[in-house]
Structures are given as structure tokens and as C-alpha cells.
C-alpha positions in Angstrom: 132.1 41.2 123.6 130.7 37.9 122.4 130.3 37.3 118.7 127.8 35.1 116.9 128.5 31.4 117.3 128.5 28.8 114.6 130.6 28.0 111.6 131.9 30.8 109.5 133.1 30.6 105.9 135.4 33.0 104.2 133.2 33.2 101.2 130.2 34.5 103.0 131.6 37.7 104.3 134.1 39.0 101.8 132.0 41.2 99.5 133.4 44.5 98.5 136.8 44.4 100.2 139.3 41.6 100.6 142.4 42.6 102.4 145.1 40.3 103.5 148.1 40.8 105.8 150.6 38.0 106.5 152.2 38.0 109.9 155.7 37.7 108.6 158.3 36.6 111.2 155.9 36.4 114.1 157.2 33.9 116.7 158.1 30.3 116.2 156.2 27.1 115.9 154.6 27.8 112.5 154.9 24.9 110.0 154.3 24.9 106.3 150.6 24.5 105.6 149.5 21.8 103.1 146.3 22.9 101.3 144.2 26.0 101.4 141.1 24.7 103.0 142.2 22.4 105.8 145.4 24.1 106.8 144.0 27.3 108.3 141.2 27.6 110.8 139.2 30.6 111.9 140.2 31.9 115.3 136.8 32.6 116.8 138.3 34.5 119.7 140.1 37.1 117.5 139.9 40.0 118.1 138.6 40.9 121.5 136.9 44.3 121.1 136.8 46.5 124.2 133.4 46.8 126.0 131.1 49.2 124.4 132.7 49.1 121.0 130.7 50.6 118.2 131.6 50.9 114.5 130.1 50.1 111.1 132.6 47.9 109.4 136.3 47.1 108.7 137.9 48.0 105.4 141.6 47.4 105.8 144.1 45.5 107.8 147.9 45.2 108.0 150.6 43.8 110.2 154.0 45.4 111.1 157.3 43.7 111.8 156.5 43.4 115.5 153.3 41.5 114.8 151.1 44.4 115.7 147.9 44.3 113.7 146.5 47.6 112.5 142.9 47.7 111.4 141.1 50.6 109.8 137.4 51.0 110.7 134.6 52.9 109.2 133.1 54.2 112.5 130.3 55.7 110.4 129.9 54.3 106.9 130.9 56.6 104.1 127.6 56.6 102.3 126.3 59.1 104.9 129.1 61.4 104.1 127.7 63.2 101.0 127.2 65.9 100.3 130.3 67.0 102.3 128.4 70.1 103.5 126.3 67.7 105.7 129.1 67.5 108.2 126.9 66.0 110.9 126.4 62.9 108.7 129.9 62.6 107.3 131.6 59.3 107.4 134.4 58.7 109.9 137.2 56.3 110.5 139.9 55.3 113.0 142.8 52.9 113.3 142.6 50.2 116.0 145.5 48.0 117.1 145.6 44.4 118.3 148.3 41.9 119.1 148.4 38.4 117.6 146.2 37.0 120.4 143.6 39.6 119.7 144.2 41.8 122.7 143.1 45.4 122.0 146.0 47.8 122.2 144.3 51.1 121.6 143.3 53.3 118.6 144.4 56.4 117.0 144.0 58.7 113.9 140.5 59.9 114.7 141.8 63.4 114.2 142.6 62.6 110.6 138.9 62.9 109.7 138.8 60.0 107.3 135.5 60.0 105.4 135.5 56.5 103.8 138.8 54.7 104.3 139.3 52.0 101.7 142.6 50.3 102.6 145.6 50.4 105.0 149.3 49.4 104.5 152.5 49.2 106.4 155.6 50.0 104.4 159.1 48.7 104.8 160.0 51.5 107.3 156.9 50.8 109.5 154.9 53.9 108.3 151.2 53.4 108.2 149.4 54.4 105.0 145.7 55.0 104.7 143.8 55.3 101.4 140.7 57.4 102.1 138.5 56.7 99.1 135.7 59.2 99.9 138.1 61.8 101.3 140.1 61.6 98.0 143.3 61.4 100.0 146.3 59.1 100.7 147.9 59.7 104.1 151.2 58.5 105.5 151.4 58.3 109.3 153.9 57.2 112.0 152.8 54.2 114.0 151.5 56.6 116.7 149.4 58.5 114.2 151.6 61.5 113.5 150.9 62.8 110.0 154.0 62.6 107.7 152.6 63.1 104.2 149.2 63.9 102.6 148.4 63.4 99.0 145.1 64.9 97.6 142.9 67.6 98.8 140.4 66.7 101.5 136.9 66.1 100.1 137.9 67.5 96.7 137.9 65.1 93.7 139.9 65.6 90.5 142.0 64.0 87.9 145.4 65.7 88.0 148.7 65.5 89.9 147.3 66.8 93.1 143.8 65.3 93.2 142.2 61.9 93.2 138.7 60.7 92.6 138.2 57.6 94.8 141.7 56.3 95.4 141.8 52.6 96.4 145.4 51.4 97.0 149.1 51.9 97.2 152.1 49.8 95.9 155.6 50.5 97.1 158.4 50.5 94.6 162.1 49.9 95.2 163.9 53.2 96.0 161.0 54.7 97.9 158.6 55.7 95.2 155.1 54.4 95.1 152.0 54.0 92.9 148.5 54.9 93.8 145.5 53.2 92.2 142.9 55.9 91.5 140.5 54.2 91.4 136.8 54.2 91.8 135.8 57.1 89.6 139.0 57.7 87.8 140.7 54.9 85.9 144.4 55.4 86.3 147.6 54.5 88.2 149.6 57.5 89.5 153.3 57.5 90.1 155.0 59.5 92.9 158.6 59.8 94.1 159.6 59.1 97.7 158.8 62.7 98.7 155.3 62.4 97.3 155.9 64.5 94.2 153.8 63.6 91.2 155.6 61.9 88.4 153.1 60.6 85.9 149.8 58.8 85.4 149.0 55.7 83.3 145.6 54.4 82.2 142.3 55.5 80.6 138.8 54.3 80.9 137.9 51.3 78.9 138.3 47.5 78.6 141.0 47.3 76.0 144.7 46.4 76.5 146.1 48.8 79.0 142.7 50.4 79.7 141.2 50.4 83.2 137.7 50.3 84.6 137.5 50.5 88.4 141.1 50.1 89.7 140.3 48.4 92.9 143.9 47.5 94.1 147.5 47.5 93.0 150.4 45.4 94.4 154.1 44.8 93.6 154.8 41.1 93.5 158.0 39.2 94.1 158.9 39.4 90.4 158.7 43.1 90.4 155.4 43.2 88.5 152.6 45.6 89.3 149.4 43.5 89.5 146.2 45.5 89.2 142.7 44.4 90.1 140.8 45.9 87.2 137.0 45.6 87.9 134.6 45.9 85.0 133.7 49.5 84.6 130.7 51.6 85.2 129.7 53.8 88.1 130.2 51.7 91.2 128.5 53.1 94.3 127.2 56.3 92.7 125.2 57.0 95.9 128.3 58.1 97.7 129.2 60.7 95.0 128.0 64.2 94.3 126.5 65.4 91.0 129.2 65.8 88.3 131.8 63.7 90.1 131.4 60.7 87.8 132.2 61.3 84.2 129.3 60.8 81.7 131.1 57.9 80.0 131.3 56.0 83.3 127.5 56.1 83.8 127.1 53.5 81.0 128.5 49.9 81.1 131.4 49.2 78.8 130.2 46.8 76.1 131.7 43.4 76.5 133.5 44.4 79.7 135.3 41.7 81.6 136.9 42.1 85.0 140.4 40.9 85.2 143.8 41.3 86.8 146.3 43.2 84.6 150.1 43.4 84.7 152.2 46.6 84.3 155.9 47.0 84.8 157.3 49.4 87.3 157.5 52.2 84.7 153.9 51.8 83.8 154.1 49.8 80.5 151.3 47.4 80.0 152.4 43.8 79.8 149.0 42.1 79.4 146.3 40.3 81.5 147.3 38.1 84.5 145.1 35.2 83.7 146.2 32.9 86.6 143.1 33.9 88.6 139.8 34.6 87.0 136.4 35.5 88.3 133.2 37.4 87.6 134.4 40.3 89.8 138.0 40.5 90.9 138.2 42.5 94.1 141.6 42.7 95.7 145.1 41.4 95.7 148.1 41.3 98.0 151.6 39.9 97.9 153.8 38.6 100.7 157.1 36.9 99.9 156.7 34.8 96.8 153.0 34.3 97.4 150.1 36.3 95.8 146.7 36.4 97.6 143.9 37.2 95.2 140.2 37.8 96.0 137.6 36.8 93.4 134.0 35.7 93.2 133.5 32.0 93.3 131.2 29.8 91.3 128.4 30.0 93.9 126.3 33.2 94.0 127.4 35.5 96.8 130.6 33.6 97.5 134.1 35.0 97.5 137.2 32.9 97.1 140.8 33.4 98.3 143.3 32.2 95.8 147.0 31.7 96.6 149.5 31.8 93.8 153.2 31.2 93.5 154.5 34.5 92.0 157.6 32.8 90.6 155.7 30.2 88.5 152.3 31.9 88.2 150.6 28.7 89.4 147.8 28.3 91.9 149.4 26.3 94.8 148.1 24.3 97.7 151.1 25.1 100.0 150.8 28.3 102.0 153.8 29.9 103.7 153.9 30.0 107.5 152.1 32.7 109.3 148.6 34.0 109.7 146.0 35.5 107.4 144.1 38.5 108.6 141.0 39.6 106.7 138.9 42.7 106.8 135.3 42.4 105.6 133.3 45.3 104.3 129.5 45.1 103.8 129.2 41.7 105.6 125.4 42.0 105.5 125.6 41.0 101.8 126.7 37.6 103.1 124.1 37.3 105.8 126.4 38.6 108.6 126.2 41.6 110.9 128.1 44.8 110.7 130.2 46.1 113.5 131.8 44.2 116.4 129.1 41.5 116.4 130.0 40.5 112.8 133.2 39.4 111.0 134.6 42.9 110.4 138.0 41.6 111.2 139.0 37.9 111.5 142.2 35.9 111.8 142.8 32.6 110.1 145.7 30.6 111.7 147.4 27.3 111.2 
């Protein structure tokens, strides 16, 4: 399938989700890049969708140790999924696989009935994790799609140890435990042990120290810090919710609210704002090795920037580690691009 020709810019298409996956240890011949703008180029041939491909958008992407790229798609966008009783219009998603050259390797997990997948991760044991924001679930799968663990009740929102309300991300802790950012219509981080048993939750709605608005992402960096993308509060995307799902306090903007990245330790204690990267709307964050990749709005209206930070020194750097950067773009029409296979739903930047 041919895609639109012409120059493409990272900032035009990253709007509501910015997801990075570094291809760690893939092949030889990668040199250290010098500079964030000229070192990487967009691979216009990646990926090669199979003939007849149809989907709405990409919302998450990750790479396993073999270099297989896993991309989660919204086959039907989530906004059509509410109320849940309207099953004919419910959102749907699936996971597609590609190799580094962009060759399509197949898809799986359609039977998981994702409603509005928000992000996808590969953990250290090669399990695939999907955060289904609108299904209010987090699922752990084998690489062939066998379900291993489910957290949350399908299509049922809540604010306790067994329910989420718009979860957005997962951060993996040493020892096998993990933290879920929950998320869009709750404002908390939730701790689980390696078996998926609820341990505790941290956070409350607000813009003060330790308070959270929309918790859009969470990641554990090389220094062992939990970095949280804390988007200025309010009711984001209320059109995908049902009556009563969003708490009354969230229907009004927080006075003086400022989006930011926040730092928590692994036990959930608040350490303060992470002021290395700033922006009008901080969207997503990922960490690979000693690098942190942060998505934020740029100076120009409608533009998104990718900022690379040295985690050890907390400085913005112009040297990027070897490898590739894979990006999933959600709502590309906000940047003047097309949805689906004809647009930049998934792209690869390479050295």
C-alpha cells in the first residue's frame, strides 16, 4: 500500500499519544548519532501494510529483544464504543507485528476485545502488556496472544483495587512488581505485586505537590525514579464516557493548573517536579538505557517535540544512543495527516 509522498515532520503528527520504542541490540552497524534533528531520518517505506489493510489509528508500539515490532491499533476508534450496550459500534483493537525492515508478520489479540487501547509494552520477560483505556483494563499476554493476567473489569470503571477509570500506562519495577497510571478519569498511581495483587494507590486530583491531573504515562528511568506525565486536569475526552463516570470536580478546570512531569520514588513518595522538560501539554515519556524520551508541545501551535534527556545528569542531550525510534501517532488528522494505513499511524526513524 502506498503512503502519501512528501516530507513528514515529527511535530505534525504526534498529537494525543507519543510512544517510543528503542530497538535495543538489533543488528550491527549502528553508530552513535550526533544531534537530534539531522541524525535520524524518516523511513518512508516502513511499515509495509498488507493489501486491504483498514484501521483507524495507532496508539502504541514496542520492540522485543529479537527486534520484532509490536504495534497496537484501534481498528475502530474508541469514541464509537459508548455506551457499552451499543456493541455494534464498540471500539476494537488488535496487535500487528513487523520486522525491522517493515515486513508484516501477522496480527493477534483480536479476541481480547479491546475497546480503546492506549499503550503497549514489552517487559523484561518478553510478555506483551496492553493498557485498554476505554475497556478499563490492563492485560498481560504471551507474544502469541495467550492471556496471562487481566487487571480491571471489562467495561466497568471504578476507583478501587480491582477497577480502573481510564488507565494509561505501566511501569515495571525491580522484583516483578509494577505500577499502573490510572489515568484519564482517575488521578492516581496503583501498585501491584508480580502476581497482579493490589498493594496500594498514590495520588489525588489537583495541581499541588504530589497531586495529579490526567496521569498520561509513567516510566521507571535508569536512576530508579518513577517519572509521571501529569497533564493539566479537567475532563479530557468526555465524549467517550458515560454519565457519572467523570467526578464532578473534574468537570471544572483546576485554577492555575500547569502540566508537568513529576518524580516519585518506587514506594510512591513524591520527590518533586521534573523540570528538565517543559511544555504546554506534556503527553508521554519513555526510557531506554540511560536516555529518557519525552513528548511535549513545541513553541509552534499544533507542533509536538521529542526531547531526549540523559537520565544520569538530567540534561537535554544532542547525542542519541544507537538504534531506531518507532513512533505511534493517534489522531493524526489534528496535524493535517490521514488516519489509517494511508497516514503516519506508525513510523520508523532510523540513523
